[in-house]
N, C-alpha and C positions, 0 to 999 in steps of 0.2 A: 366526347375525349376527356374533358375536365371532369365530370360527374365518376367516369373511369378512375381519375387520378384520386380524387377526393375518396373516394370507395378504397382503394388499395391503401391509402395513408392513415385511415380509420382501421383497418385491420391488422397495418404494422404496428400503432401503436399500442390495441387492444393484445397485441401477442408482448408487445415489449414489457405492459406491464403484468401479465400474466407468466411470463418468463422471469422474470424480478421478484414475483412472490414466491417461487420455487427456490429463489437463493436462500429461502431462510432456515434452510435444514440441507444435511447433507443428502439424506434420503433423496431428495427432488431437485438438489441442485443442477445435476446432468442432464435431466430432461428440461429443466427452467434455463439453460444453457442455450439448448438446443431450440427453443420455443422462441427466445430472443434472437436467437440467430436467425430463424427464419422470419423473424420479423424485421429484422434488418434487410435481410434478403429482399423481400416485398418492398420496404421502402426504398433501394436502388431499382427496383423494377419503377416504381411508380415516378422516381424522378428523372429516368431515361424517358419514361411516356412524356411526362410533362416538358420536358427538353425538345422532344419529337413535335409536340403539340406546339411550343414557343416558335420554333422556327417555320410552320406550315402556315401559321398564323400571320403570319406579315408575308406568305405569298412566295416566300423565296426556296430554293430547292436548298438540299440539306448538305451541309459543308461535310465532304469525306473527310478531310484533315478533322474535323473536331471529332468524329465516332471514332476515327483512328485512335486520337489521344485519351478517349472517355476509356476504350479496350485497353491500352497499353497502359493506366490508370489501373483498372482493375485487375488485370493481370498482374503487375505489380505489386500491388496490393496481396494477392492472392500467395505469390510465391516470397514476398518477405514476411507473412505475415502466419502462413500454415506451418514450415517447416520448424521454428521458433517454438510454436506452442505444442508440436507434436513431442520433438526432441530436449525440451530443455527439464531438468531435472526439478525435483520438488524445491531442493535448497535454492534453487536460483530463479526460483518463479516469483519473488519479489522483484527483483531485477528486470525479470520479463513483464511485470505490471508497470512497474517506472518506465520500461521505455515504451509500451504500448501507449501507454498514457500521456506520456512527452510528445509522439510522433502525431497524436490528437489535437495536441496543443500547439505542435506546429503548422500542422495543416491549417488549421482556422486562421492562425495569424498570417499565413499563405495566403488565404481567399479574402481577407483584408487588406493585403498588399494588393492584389491583381484587380480588386474591386475598385480601390484608387487610381489605379492606372487605369483602367478600362472607364472610366468614368470624368477623366481629365482632373483628380482632385475633389471627387466628390460632387463637380457642379453640372454633369448630365444624368445624375442616377435618374433614369425613368424619365428624361428629358426635363426634368423640375427638382431643383433643391429638395430632398425628402428629409427631415429632421431625424425620424425615428432611424432612416438608412443610415447615413451619417455616425448617428452615436452608438448605434449597434456595431458600426464597422471597425471605429476608432476603440470600443472597449475590446471589441475580439481580439485586435491586434496588439493591445498590452497586456490580457491576460494571457491569451493561448502564447505569446511568447515567454512569458512568465513562466508558465506554466511547461512551455516545451524545454528550455534552458536549466529550471530548477529540476524539472526530470531528471534531465543529462547527469547533473551531481548529483541525485539520490542514487541512480543507477552507478554512479562509479563507487558513490562510497560504499551502495551494499556488495559491487562485486570486487570492492577491495583494489580498488586501480589506483588510488589516490595515493600517495607517500603518507606513511602514517606520521610522518612528522613534519609534513605538511597540514595534514587535517587538523592534528595539535595545534598548529601555528594560528588555525583559522578560530579554530575552538577559541584560544586565548583572545584572539583580538576580535572577538565579536562586536563589541562596543563601535569599532572601525567600520565594518560595515555594515553596521546600523545607523552611523550617520552616513554612510555612502547612498545608503538606501533611500534616506530622506531625501537628499539632494535627488537623486536618480526619478522619485516619486515626483518631486513636485518639478523637472525638466519633463516626465511625461504628460503631467498635467497642463503644464503650459502649451505644450508642442499641440497636444489633442486638441487645445481650447483655439487655437489659432488656426490650425487645419480647420475644424468645425466651424468657427466665425466665417472665416473666407471662403467653404464652400457653401455656406448659409447664403451670403452676400454674392455668391457666382463667381468671384473670384479663384481662376486655378492656382494652384500653388504647385511648386516644384517637388519631384517628387524624391527629392531629397530630406523634404519633410517626415514623410511616414517610411522612411530609411532611419533616420535620429529616433524617429518615436521605437522603431522594433527594436533598436540597437540597445539603447535606452532600458527599455523594459526587458532585454534577454539578459544585459548586464544586472539588473535589478533581477533575474530571476536566479543567477549566478550566487550573487551576494545573499541572497534571503538563505539559501540552501548550505552555503558553503561553511558557516559558525555551528548549523544545529550538529547536535552529537547524535551518537549510534544509537541511544535510546528512544530516542523521540523521533527516528526515522520511518515506523507505521503510521504515527499521526499526519506526518509530512507528505506521504504518499497516497492517505486518504484525502488530505487537503488539496492537495495537487491535482487528484484526481474530480473533486468536486470543483476545482476552479476551471480543469477542461471541459466539463459540462457546462458550467456558466458562458465560457467565451464559443462554445457552439452553438448554444439558445441565442447569443446576441449577432452570431454569423448568419444563422437561418433567421432571426428578423431582418437583417439588413438584406437577405437573397431573397425573402418571401418565401421560405422552404418551410413548409411547417414540418416536416419528419424532422430537420434539426433543432426546430424549436422546441419541439416537445421530447425530443430523445436527449437533448441539452439541460432541459430542466428535470428529467427526472434521472440523469447520473448527478447533475448539480444538487440537487436539493438529498438526495440519499446519500452521496458524498459528504455533505455537510451535516446530516444528521450522526453520519456513522465517526466522523472526525470528532464531533461535540462529545459523544458517547466515549470515545477513545480517551480525549483529553480528561472527560468526570474520572475516566477509570484511573488515571495516573496524577487525580487529583490534583490537576493545573490548568489554568484558561489558556486558550489557542492564544492570545499574544505572549503566557508566557513560554511557551514552547517556540515559538516563530523569534523572540527578541530574545530569550533567556541562553537555553544552549549549552545545557548540562551534559556532560557523557561524551563518550568518541575521544576522549583524552589518549588514546593509542592504545588502549587494551592494556596495558602493562601490567606486568606479574602482581600478584597480591604478595603479602609477607610471608607466605610460605611455614613451611612446618618449623614450630617452635618460634615463630615470628610473634608480632605484639599480640596478636591475638591469641594465643592460646598453643594448642598442640594438637597435631589433625591425626585421627586415627585411622588407618586405613583397617580394608576388610579385605575379604577373599569371596569369590562365586561360590563357594560352598555354604558360606556362612552366612552368606546372602539368602540362599535359597533356603536353607533351613529357618532361618526367621519370618520369613515370608510364608512358609508352608502352616507354621502353626500360628499366625498371626489370626487375630479378628477380624482384620478388613487389611487390604494392600488399597494404598492410593497412588498413584503414578502420576506424576508432575512433567507434562513434555516439554521442551524448550528447543531452541534453534540447534542445541547437540546432536539432540534425536533427528532432526532433518538430513545435519551434515551427514551424520553415521548412516543414514537411510535404515535406523532401527525399529521402523514401527509395526513391521512385519511380523519380527522375530518378540516384539512387546506384546503383541496381540495373540503369539501361538503361548508366551509365558502366563499370559491372562487364562487362556485356557485350561493349561495345565493346572494353576491355583485353583481355579474355579471349579475342576474336577475334584480337586481334595477339598473342597466347600470351603474357600479362602472367598471373598467376595474382590470384585478389582474393581475401582474408580477411578476416573481421570479427572482430573483437576485442572481446567483451561482457563489461564489468565486474559482478559482482553488484550493487553498487548503481547504478550508471548509468542519468540519467533520476530519477523520483522517484517509483517505486513498484517493487515486485518484478518482475521480468520486463518492463520498460519497453519496452527495446531490443529482444527477441527478439519480443514481439508486434509492434513496430513495422516489423521487417524482415520477417516473415511476413506480414506485411499488405501487402508489395511483393513476394512470392514468393519470396524470395532460400530459397534451400536450405538446408536446416536443417545439415547438413553444412559448410557454409561459416563456419557461425557458431560462434566458438571461445571457451571460456572460458578468463577471467584465467589459471588453472594450465597449462591445455593450449596456448597460444600466449605467453605472456612469453619464452619461451626464442628464438621466430621472429625477435623485432624487432630481435636484434644482426645478423642474417641479412637483413634487408629493406632492398631499397634507397629505398621510398615510404611514411611512412606518413601516411595522409591522416585528420586529426582534424577532428569535426565538430561541436563543441559541447559537447563533453567538457571539463569544464576540471578538478577536484575529483579525479576516476578517475585523471588523466594528470598529477598533479603531484610533479616529483621529491622537494619539500620533505618529502612525507610517508616518503623514504627518506634525506633526507642532512639534513635540518636538524631537528635536535632540539628545538630552540624550537617547533617551528611545529605549532598547534592538531591536525593528523592526522598528526604524524609517528608512524609506526608501522604505519598503513592500507596493507595492499596497494595498489600500484597498477600498470596496467599500463606496461609498462617501455618506452614510446614515447622516452624522450630517447635509447634507445640505439640509434634506428635511424640507419641514413646520412645520411637527410634526413626533415625532418618538414614535413610543409603543415597548419598551422589554419584552418580556415574560422570564420571570428568578424566578428558585425556592427561591435563596435570591441575597446578594451583594459579592458572592464570585467569584474570578478572575477567567478565562479563562483558559485553557490548556496549554497555556505559562506563566501561574503563573503572569500576566502584567495585572494591574489595567487599567480599559477602561473611560477616561474621558467623553465618548457620556453620558453614564448614569447619569450624574450631568448638562449637560445642561439645559437651559430653555424651551427647545423644544420638550424635553425628559421625557416620562412617563413610569413607570414601573410598569407593571401587574404580579405580584409576585404570585406564585403557579405551579402547576405542568402545563407543555405546552397542556397537551391536554384538560386537565379539564377547563383549561381558554379558550382554543379556543371552547370548547363543552360551557362555559357559554355565549361566543360572540355570538355563532351559534343561541341559545335562547332568545338572545336579538335581533340581527337581525332579527327574525322571528316575534317577535312583535312590530318590528317598521312598 
């Protein structure tokens, strides 16, 4: 029976890795998801077989109540997981990712809590104190709790549940949260060391200690994410995902569950690499993101037409269509506004018309555009945009100066030239798309409000920039009708 479990786990790991490799491109992403999901299904079966084997190895009958709880847990997971995944709109996908990630971290924290209670404070772990089980459980408790509560705050920020004034106050008082986190980190370390030493000496500790550890770590998770601004939220989601993976691996070490160890390490490693890449794309270190906190100051309005920056020039769908129809090349820069308006299909139709007229269309993708890693790639892939037409920032930045028209749809912060030209700007040094170098730029926006980072964009006031105000999908549909008439 043990050999069967080992074979199932190996098959599950192979499918995890193979499925993950499929997520490198939109063409293979769906298949990769299904392959990885199949691997997870096999891992669940292997775990059930392992549990059955453990019960019978001690000569006892299988407790009915345990199987009932297992079945209820599996059913609850399906009921709570499948409907949101099917019904959630693309605009709310970052929130869904944050919530699912938080659930994983919370589950790991609960596993550590139960392990503490079941083993009488880790003193009866497999009959004798076991250092790697104690350390793994305590690490899982702290990191899982931080990930759960931090993910809830990320969800609330993305869903805009938090009051803007409250969120602004959090960002302004970032230093206080940092000091509180130092204190909480010391408390977590001290409590974990006390529990670990007591357990190693076979001295039972009160359940209040593990509760104190979980509560302190949970508050730290809240305080870490509270002051982080909206512009950094994609990096935060990726970091929390990595932490959840590491906590799952630690819990797997404590439970001697190979599936949790391997799956957790895969998630932790990939999340860490992605977090590092995104931080580099913003020209910021991960500590600077966690402890710096720029942006998210309420998303206040920009100076507006005629403000300090200059005069805003409005345009019409007809003028925009004429400019693009006779351009040597059009570059589309998608942002969160494209997702909100669900305009990706309309943009694909517009690009098809332009290409029929002999105008090549490319898509410039900034690494942190949108509100989660790869948000724009997934959005455009949903509209069947060719993967080869999606260009990463480093590959397309040199083309803007040779491009007649750049169409910016809801992308604010990643096109802000202040990052390059204004040393006093909070985003100075962050690599951006060189939209301002295009011969002509058309920006689709509902109004003159600032982006998610709450920073005004000088691009809107440049002489070569014109604004097409209104809902992005309706604006693109209007451009399509004008293009058909040409």
